[in-house]
C-alpha positions as CSV (number, residue, x, y, z in Angstrom):
1,M,10.7,-2.6,-64.6
2,T,14.4,-0.5,-64.5
3,S,13.0,2.3,-63.3
4,I,11.7,0.8,-59.9
5,D,14.7,-1.3,-59.6
6,T,16.6,2.2,-59.7
7,G,14.6,3.7,-57.2
8,I,14.8,0.4,-55.1
9,R,18.8,1.3,-55.7
10,T,18.8,4.6,-54.8
11,I,16.5,4.1,-51.2
12,R,19.1,1.5,-49.9
13,T,22.2,3.8,-51.2
14,A,20.5,6.8,-49.2
15,F,19.6,4.4,-45.9
16,E,23.4,3.1,-45.9
17,R,24.6,6.6,-46.1
18,L,22.4,7.7,-43.0
19,A,23.4,4.4,-41.3
20,E,27.2,5.5,-41.9
21,A,26.4,9.0,-40.8
22,W,24.5,8.1,-37.8
23,R,27.7,5.5,-36.5
24,W,30.3,8.5,-37.4
25,Y,28.3,11.1,-35.1
26,D,27.9,8.6,-32.6
27,A,31.5,8.0,-32.5
28,I,32.2,11.3,-31.7
29,P,33.8,11.3,-28.2
30,P,31.6,14.6,-26.8
31,V,28.3,12.7,-28.5
32,R,29.7,9.4,-26.7
33,R,29.6,11.1,-23.1
34,I,26.8,12.9,-23.5
35,H,25.1,9.4,-24.0
36,A,26.4,8.1,-21.4
37,A,25.8,10.7,-19.0
38,L,22.1,10.0,-20.1
39,G,22.6,6.6,-19.4
40,R,23.2,7.4,-16.4
41,I,20.8,9.9,-15.7
42,R,18.1,7.1,-16.6
43,D,19.7,4.6,-14.4
44,G,19.5,6.9,-11.3
45,W,16.1,7.8,-11.9
46,R,14.7,3.9,-12.3
47,R,16.8,3.2,-8.7
48,L,15.0,6.7,-7.0
49,S,11.6,5.5,-8.2
50,R,12.4,2.0,-7.1
51,W,13.5,3.6,-3.7
52,L,10.2,5.9,-3.8
53,N,8.1,3.0,-4.6
54,T,9.5,0.2,-1.7
55,V,9.4,4.1,0.8
56,L,5.7,5.7,0.1
57,P,2.7,3.8,1.6
58,K,0.6,1.6,-0.4
59,G,-3.1,2.1,0.8
60,L,-4.9,4.5,-1.0
61,Y,-5.8,6.7,2.0
62,A,-2.4,7.1,3.0
63,R,-1.3,8.1,-0.6
64,A,-4.1,10.2,-1.2
65,L,-3.3,12.2,2.5
66,L,0.5,12.3,1.3
67,I,-0.8,14.1,-2.0
68,I,-2.7,16.4,0.3
69,I,-0.5,17.0,3.0
70,L,2.9,17.2,1.6
71,P,2.2,20.2,-0.8
72,M,0.5,21.8,2.6
73,V,4.0,21.7,4.1
74,I,6.2,22.8,1.3
75,L,3.9,25.8,1.1
76,Q,3.9,26.2,4.9
77,S,7.9,26.1,4.5
78,V,8.1,28.4,1.6
79,I,5.5,31.0,3.2
80,A,8.0,30.9,7.1
81,F,11.3,31.0,4.8
82,V,10.4,34.3,3.1
83,F,8.5,35.6,6.3
84,V,11.7,34.8,8.4
85,D,14.4,36.0,5.4
86,R,12.3,39.0,4.5
87,Q,10.0,40.5,6.9
88,L,11.5,39.2,10.4
89,S,15.3,40.2,9.1
90,E,14.2,43.6,7.6
91,V,12.0,44.8,10.4
92,T,14.7,43.4,12.8
93,E,17.1,45.3,10.9
94,R,15.6,48.7,11.1
95,L,14.7,47.8,15.1
96,S,18.1,47.3,15.5
97,A,19.2,50.3,13.5
98,G,17.0,52.5,15.7
99,V,17.9,51.2,19.0
100,V,21.6,51.7,17.6
101,H,21.0,55.5,16.6
102,D,19.5,56.5,19.9
103,I,23.2,55.0,21.1
104,A,25.5,57.0,18.4
105,A,22.8,60.2,19.8
106,L,23.8,59.7,23.6
107,I,27.6,59.4,22.6
108,D,27.5,62.8,20.5
109,V,25.8,64.2,23.6
110,Y,28.7,62.7,25.7
111,R,30.8,64.3,23.6
112,G,29.5,67.6,23.4
113,Y,28.6,68.0,26.8
114,P,31.6,67.7,29.1
115,Q,30.5,70.0,31.9
116,D,28.0,67.2,32.7
117,A,30.4,65.3,34.6
118,D,28.2,62.8,36.4
119,Q,26.2,62.2,33.1
120,Q,22.9,62.8,35.0
121,Q,21.3,64.2,32.0
122,I,22.1,61.7,29.8
123,R,20.9,59.3,31.8
124,R,17.7,61.0,32.3
125,I,17.4,61.7,28.3
126,A,18.1,58.1,27.9
127,Q,15.6,57.1,29.8
128,D,12.7,59.5,29.9
129,R,13.0,60.0,26.1
130,L,14.4,56.9,24.4
131,G,13.8,54.2,26.5
132,L,17.3,53.1,27.6
133,V,19.3,52.7,30.4
134,V,22.3,53.9,30.3
135,D,25.9,53.4,32.9
136,F,29.4,54.3,32.6
137,L,32.3,52.1,33.5
138,P,35.8,52.6,34.3
139,L,37.9,51.8,30.9
140,S,38.5,48.7,30.1
141,D,38.7,45.8,27.9
142,M,35.8,44.4,26.3
143,P,34.8,41.0,28.2
144,P,35.4,37.7,25.8
145,P,32.4,37.4,23.5
146,G,29.6,35.6,25.0
147,P,27.7,32.3,23.3
148,K,25.6,32.7,20.5
149,P,22.1,31.7,20.0
150,F,21.4,29.2,17.5
151,F,18.8,32.1,16.0
152,S,21.0,34.9,15.9
153,L,19.1,37.1,13.4
154,L,19.4,39.7,16.3
155,D,23.2,39.7,16.9
156,S,24.1,39.9,13.2
157,A,21.8,42.8,12.6
158,L,23.0,44.6,16.1
159,S,26.7,43.9,15.3
160,D,26.3,45.4,11.3
161,Q,24.7,48.4,12.8
162,L,27.4,49.3,15.7
163,R,29.6,48.6,13.1
164,K,28.2,51.1,10.6
165,Q,26.9,54.0,12.9
166,I,29.6,53.9,15.8
167,G,32.6,52.1,14.3
168,R,34.1,51.3,17.9
169,P,34.9,48.5,19.9
170,Y,31.7,47.2,20.9
171,W,30.3,44.2,23.1
172,L,26.8,42.3,23.4
173,D,25.0,39.8,25.1
174,T,21.1,38.8,23.8
175,V,21.1,35.5,25.8
176,G,21.9,36.6,29.4
177,K,19.0,38.4,30.2
178,S,16.0,37.4,28.1
179,A,13.7,40.5,28.3
180,L,16.8,42.9,27.5
181,V,19.9,43.4,25.7
182,E,23.2,44.9,26.8
183,I,25.4,46.6,24.9
184,R,28.9,47.9,25.7
185,V,31.0,50.7,23.6
186,Q,34.4,51.3,24.3
187,L,35.0,55.5,24.2
188,D,38.0,57.5,24.5
189,N,38.0,57.2,28.5
190,T,35.1,55.1,29.7
191,V,32.9,52.3,28.6
192,M,29.2,53.2,28.4
193,R,26.8,50.4,29.0
194,V,23.7,50.2,27.6
195,F,20.4,47.8,28.3
196,A,17.6,48.1,25.8
197,R,14.5,45.7,25.8
198,R,14.8,43.2,23.7
199,N,11.1,44.0,21.6
200,A,12.6,47.7,20.9
201,A,15.5,45.5,18.7
202,Y,13.7,42.3,17.7
203,A,10.4,41.4,15.6
204,S,8.9,40.0,19.1
205,N,5.6,38.9,17.3
206,S,7.4,36.1,14.9
207,E,5.9,33.1,17.6
208,I,2.5,34.4,16.8
209,F,2.9,34.1,13.4
210,L,4.1,30.6,13.7
211,L,1.6,29.5,15.9
212,W,-1.1,30.9,13.8
213,M,0.6,28.9,11.0
214,V,0.9,26.2,12.6
215,G,-2.4,26.2,14.0
216,T,-4.5,26.8,10.5
217,S,-2.5,23.8,9.1
218,V,-3.9,21.2,12.1
219,V,-7.1,22.6,11.4
220,L,-6.5,22.2,7.3
221,I,-5.0,18.4,8.1
222,G,-7.6,17.8,9.8
223,V,-10.7,18.3,7.4
224,A,-8.1,16.7,5.1
225,I,-8.2,13.7,6.7
226,V,-11.9,13.4,7.8
227,F,-12.6,14.1,3.9
228,L,-10.3,11.7,2.7
229,R,-12.0,9.3,5.3
230,N,-15.3,9.5,4.0
231,Q,-14.2,9.2,0.5
232,I,-12.5,6.0,1.2
233,K,-15.3,4.3,3.0
234,P,-17.5,3.9,-0.4
235,I,-14.4,2.3,-2.1
236,L,-13.5,-0.4,0.8
237,R,-17.3,-1.0,1.1
238,L,-17.1,-1.8,-3.0
239,A,-13.6,-4.2,-2.4
240,D,-15.8,-5.7,0.9
241,A,-18.2,-6.3,-1.5
242,A,-16.4,-7.8,-4.3
243,E,-14.6,-10.0,-2.2
244,S,-17.3,-11.7,-0.5
245,F,-18.8,-12.4,-4.1
246,G,-15.6,-13.6,-5.0
247,K,-15.9,-16.3,-1.8
248,G,-19.4,-17.4,-3.0
249,R,-21.1,-15.1,-0.2
250,E,-24.3,-12.9,-0.3
251,V,-23.4,-9.2,-0.4
252,P,-26.4,-8.1,1.6
253,N,-27.3,-4.0,2.1
254,F,-24.4,-3.2,-0.5
255,K,-25.8,0.2,-2.3
256,P,-23.7,2.7,-4.5
257,G,-22.0,5.7,-2.4
258,G,-19.2,8.2,-2.5
259,A,-18.1,10.0,-5.3
260,R,-19.3,9.7,-9.1
261,E,-16.6,7.4,-9.9
262,V,-17.0,5.2,-7.3
263,R,-20.8,5.1,-7.6
264,R,-20.2,4.4,-11.4
265,A,-17.9,1.3,-10.6
266,A,-20.5,0.2,-7.6
267,Q,-23.0,0.1,-10.0
268,A,-20.6,-1.7,-13.0
269,F,-20.3,-4.3,-10.2
270,I,-23.8,-4.5,-9.4
271,E,-24.5,-4.9,-12.8
272,M,-22.0,-7.7,-13.2
273,K,-23.1,-9.9,-10.0
274,T,-26.9,-9.7,-11.3
275,R,-25.5,-10.9,-15.2
276,V,-23.5,-13.6,-13.4
277,E,-26.4,-14.7,-11.0
278,R,-28.9,-14.7,-13.9
279,A,-26.1,-16.9,-15.9
280,I,-25.7,-19.2,-13.2
281,E,-29.5,-19.6,-12.7
282,Q,-30.1,-20.3,-16.2
283,R,-27.5,-23.2,-16.1
284,T,-28.8,-24.8,-13.3
285,A,-32.3,-24.5,-14.8
286,M,-31.0,-25.9,-17.9
287,L,-29.1,-28.5,-15.7
288,A,-32.1,-29.6,-13.7
289,G,-33.8,-30.1,-17.1
290,V,-31.2,-32.1,-18.8
291,S,-30.9,-34.1,-15.3
292,H,-34.7,-34.9,-14.9
293,D,-34.9,-35.7,-18.9
294,L,-31.9,-38.3,-18.8
295,R,-32.8,-40.1,-15.7
296,T,-36.1,-40.4,-17.2
297,V,-34.3,-42.7,-19.6
298,L,-32.5,-44.3,-17.2
299,T,-34.9,-45.3,-15.4
300,R,-36.5,-46.7,-18.2
301,F,-33.6,-48.6,-19.2
302,K,-33.6,-50.3,-15.3
303,L,-37.4,-51.3,-15.1
304,E,-36.8,-52.7,-19.1
305,L,-33.6,-54.9,-17.6
306,A,-35.6,-55.7,-14.4
307,L,-38.2,-57.0,-16.8
308,I,-35.9,-59.2,-18.4
309,K,-34.7,-62.6,-17.3
310,K,-31.5,-62.9,-15.6
311,S,-28.8,-63.2,-17.9
312,P,-25.0,-62.4,-18.0
313,E,-25.7,-60.1,-21.3
314,V,-28.7,-58.2,-18.7
315,E,-25.9,-57.7,-15.8
316,A,-23.4,-56.4,-18.0
317,M,-26.1,-53.7,-19.3
318,Q,-27.4,-53.4,-16.1
319,K,-23.9,-52.5,-14.9
320,D,-23.0,-49.9,-18.1
321,V,-26.8,-47.9,-16.9
322,D,-25.1,-47.9,-13.6
323,E,-22.3,-46.8,-14.3
324,M,-23.8,-43.8,-17.1
325,A,-25.7,-42.9,-14.0
326,R,-23.0,-42.0,-11.9
327,M,-21.1,-40.4,-15.0
328,L,-24.3,-38.2,-15.1
329,E,-24.1,-37.2,-11.4
330,A,-20.7,-36.3,-11.8
331,Y,-20.9,-34.4,-15.3
332,L,-23.8,-32.6,-13.5
333,A,-22.1,-31.9,-10.2
334,F,-19.3,-30.2,-12.1
335,A,-20.9,-28.2,-14.3
336,R,-23.3,-27.1,-11.6
337,G,-20.4,-26.7,-8.9
338,D,-22.9,-26.5,-6.0
339,L,-23.2,-23.0,-6.6
340,G,-26.9,-21.9,-5.4
341,E,-25.8,-23.3,-2.0
342,S,-25.3,-20.2,0.5
343,A,-22.1,-20.1,2.8
344,A,-22.1,-20.4,6.5
345,P,-20.0,-21.1,9.5
346,T,-18.8,-24.3,9.5
347,D,-16.8,-26.0,12.4
348,M,-13.9,-27.0,10.3
349,A,-12.2,-29.4,12.7
350,A,-15.4,-31.6,13.0
351,F,-15.4,-31.8,9.4
352,L,-12.1,-32.9,9.1
353,A,-12.8,-35.6,11.3
354,E,-15.6,-36.7,9.5
355,L,-13.2,-37.5,6.3
356,K,-10.8,-38.8,8.7
357,D,-13.6,-41.4,10.0
358,D,-15.3,-42.1,6.2
359,A,-11.6,-42.9,5.1
360,E,-11.3,-45.2,8.3
361,R,-14.7,-47.3,7.6
362,N,-12.9,-48.0,3.9
363,G,-10.1,-49.7,5.9
364,H,-7.3,-46.5,5.5
365,K,-5.1,-45.6,8.1
366,A,-5.7,-41.4,8.5
367,S,-4.8,-38.6,10.9
368,V,-6.3,-35.6,11.3
369,V,-4.9,-32.3,13.0
370,F,-6.5,-28.8,13.2
371,H,-4.5,-25.7,14.5
372,G,-6.5,-22.1,15.0
373,P,-9.9,-21.0,15.4
374,P,-11.8,-24.1,14.0
375,I,-15.1,-21.8,12.3
376,V,-14.9,-21.1,9.2
377,T,-17.2,-19.4,6.6
378,V,-18.1,-21.3,3.3
379,R,-20.5,-23.9,2.1
380,P,-20.6,-26.6,3.5
381,A,-21.7,-29.2,1.0
382,A,-19.8,-27.8,-1.7
383,F,-16.3,-27.8,0.5
384,K,-17.4,-31.2,2.1
385,R,-17.6,-32.2,-2.0
386,C,-14.2,-30.6,-2.3
387,L,-12.1,-32.1,0.4
388,G,-14.0,-35.2,-0.4
389,N,-12.6,-35.5,-3.5
390,L,-9.0,-35.1,-2.1
391,V,-8.9,-37.8,0.4
392,S,-10.8,-40.2,-1.9
393,N,-8.3,-39.7,-4.5
394,A,-5.5,-40.3,-1.7
395,A,-7.3,-43.2,-0.3
396,H,-7.5,-44.9,-4.0
397,F,-3.8,-44.8,-4.3
398,A,-2.5,-44.8,-0.7
399,P,-2.8,-46.9,2.5
400,S,-2.0,-44.0,4.8
401,I,-3.8,-40.2,4.8
402,A,-2.5,-37.7,7.0
403,I,-5.2,-34.2,6.8
404,T,-3.7,-31.3,8.1
405,G,-6.1,-27.7,9.1
406,H,-4.4,-24.4,9.5
407,R,-6.5,-21.5,10.2
408,D,-5.0,-17.7,10.4
409,H,-6.7,-14.3,10.3
410,R,-6.7,-14.6,6.5
411,Y,-6.6,-18.1,5.2
412,L,-7.7,-21.9,5.7
413,T,-5.1,-24.0,4.7
414,V,-5.8,-27.8,4.5
415,T,-3.6,-30.0,3.2
416,V,-4.1,-34.1,2.9
417,D,-1.1,-36.0,2.5
418,D,-0.3,-39.7,1.1
419,D,2.1,-42.4,0.8
420,G,1.0,-43.4,-2.6
421,P,2.9,-43.4,-5.7
422,G,2.4,-39.5,-6.3
423,I,2.5,-37.4,-9.7
424,P,5.2,-36.3,-11.8
425,A,5.5,-32.1,-11.1
426,D,5.0,-31.9,-15.2
427,L,1.9,-33.8,-15.0
428,R,0.5,-31.7,-11.7
429,E,-1.6,-29.0,-13.7
430,D,-2.6,-31.3,-16.3
431,V,-4.4,-33.7,-13.7
432,F,-7.2,-30.8,-12.9
433,K,-7.8,-30.7,-16.7
434,P,-11.6,-31.9,-17.2
435,F,-12.2,-35.7,-18.5
436,L,-8.2,-35.9,-18.8
437,R,-7.3,-39.3,-17.9
438,L,-3.3,-40.5,-17.6
439,D,-2.3,-43.4,-17.8
440,D,-1.4,-43.6,-14.1
441,A,-3.3,-40.3,-13.2
442,R,-5.0,-39.6,-10.1
443,N,-7.3,-37.7,-10.9
444,Q,-9.6,-40.1,-11.5
445,D,-12.8,-40.5,-9.5
446,E,-15.0,-43.6,-8.7
447,G,-17.1,-43.5,-11.6
448,G,-13.6,-43.0,-14.1
449,T,-14.9,-39.6,-15.2
450,G,-11.4,-37.9,-14.6
451,L,-13.5,-34.9,-12.9
452,G,-12.4,-35.3,-9.0
453,L,-9.8,-33.2,-8.6
454,A,-11.0,-30.5,-11.8
455,I,-14.6,-30.4,-9.2
456,A,-12.3,-29.6,-6.2
457,R,-10.5,-27.2,-7.6
458,D,-13.4,-25.5,-9.3
459,I,-15.4,-25.2,-5.6
460,A,-12.0,-24.1,-4.1
461,R,-11.5,-21.0,-6.9
462,S,-15.4,-20.2,-6.2
463,H,-14.6,-19.4,-2.6
464,G,-11.8,-17.1,-4.0
465,G,-9.0,-20.2,-3.4
466,D,-7.2,-22.7,-5.0
467,I,-5.8,-25.9,-5.0
468,T,-2.1,-26.7,-5.5
469,L,-0.4,-30.7,-5.5
470,G,3.1,-30.9,-4.2
471,D,5.3,-33.4,-2.7
472,S,4.5,-34.9,0.4
473,P,6.3,-35.4,3.9
474,L,4.9,-39.0,3.3
475,G,6.6,-39.9,-0.1
476,G,3.7,-39.7,-2.3
477,L,1.3,-36.5,-3.0
478,R,0.5,-33.4,-1.1
479,A,-2.9,-31.7,-2.3
480,T,-3.1,-28.0,-0.5
481,V,-6.2,-26.3,-0.4
482,R,-6.1,-23.1,0.4
483,V,-9.2,-20.6,0.9
484,P,-9.7,-17.1,2.5
485,V,-11.6,-16.9,5.6
């Protein structure tokens, strides 16, 4: 036991010394500055990541296209830069050196043969042998420098060579005449003016290269767009099928397609859909059997009570049997959820008007307003039960009801407002729980089972939507049903 205590004390002492050494190390100013710099780098990277998330596209098609196009653009830019910086510069420099070399040779000829007073031989040699047009002007100052082009590769190359090979005052113009380059060199007693073809001093086929590069890039981008579109289509079909199934609608003629991973996901969706439908069918068959057996027993109770002589006790038992029948129907409706019904286009404006008429027949003041296209694809009976439960719940606690419907390109929103006592905010989610009955809860249907709002929310969610509760402008409760269309 003593050796164990000694070992524990030794380990504790080692950890304390290690912590003290770390505190000493962290207190060193350079280390603290490094930690602060690393923290700033992490913060900057996080801000950059958040900014990129806001700027970059959100869709898979756009992101995949960006992944293909961005490296292609970077590669082409690097190739163009290397071409301009290496090949185009080098070729232009060599061509410019050749032109200046010819001009230097003509200057040497001019100086070596002064007997050629009218310079006819020099002009002829320059024209016939060198492809240059030479002229001699009276000695004067050089003209002021002209405007430089944006892409001054030729200007810089010629200026370099003129300084290296001739070393005399010069002036050149590469802008004035597009097909020619004018060069003036100041000699001892005259000014030599030379006109050279631009393509003799400049690599003029660069436009062809750039055009070829851009053309191939456009073709490759077009192929990428077509390829990506064909790859994205199966994903969109799978998303549409999953959305339709989530709304409780049929998914006809859906078949796996596309890449292997997409086909695998589609096959998994089909298998999941089959399992869900099989479970629903089994539950529906089981509930049908249970319903049949229980209804048979209740029917026997009713017949036996009908044969018994009327009395207060018999009437009380009759009421209990009727109450059991209503409760049974409510339980079965909640468990079944009306999922066997097919979705169909429904005139929602007429549908809400029927709910208003039903409320008015029961002695309540009701109004209805609908905005937008009225035709919505839902399961009619189930959706009518959903809204009917909300209207019945409002009518049970309030004298006035206002029903409002709004349909846009994405959602159908129906609100049921009343001027009743409402529900406290902290209890609005609890009232959707099955069989839960609060003291003043409004989740009680007529049978008193506490399933009215639970059934309504179950139907709304089976359509891919939901129900929320809030404060009503009338002073009571607002129930909002929102389902995708």
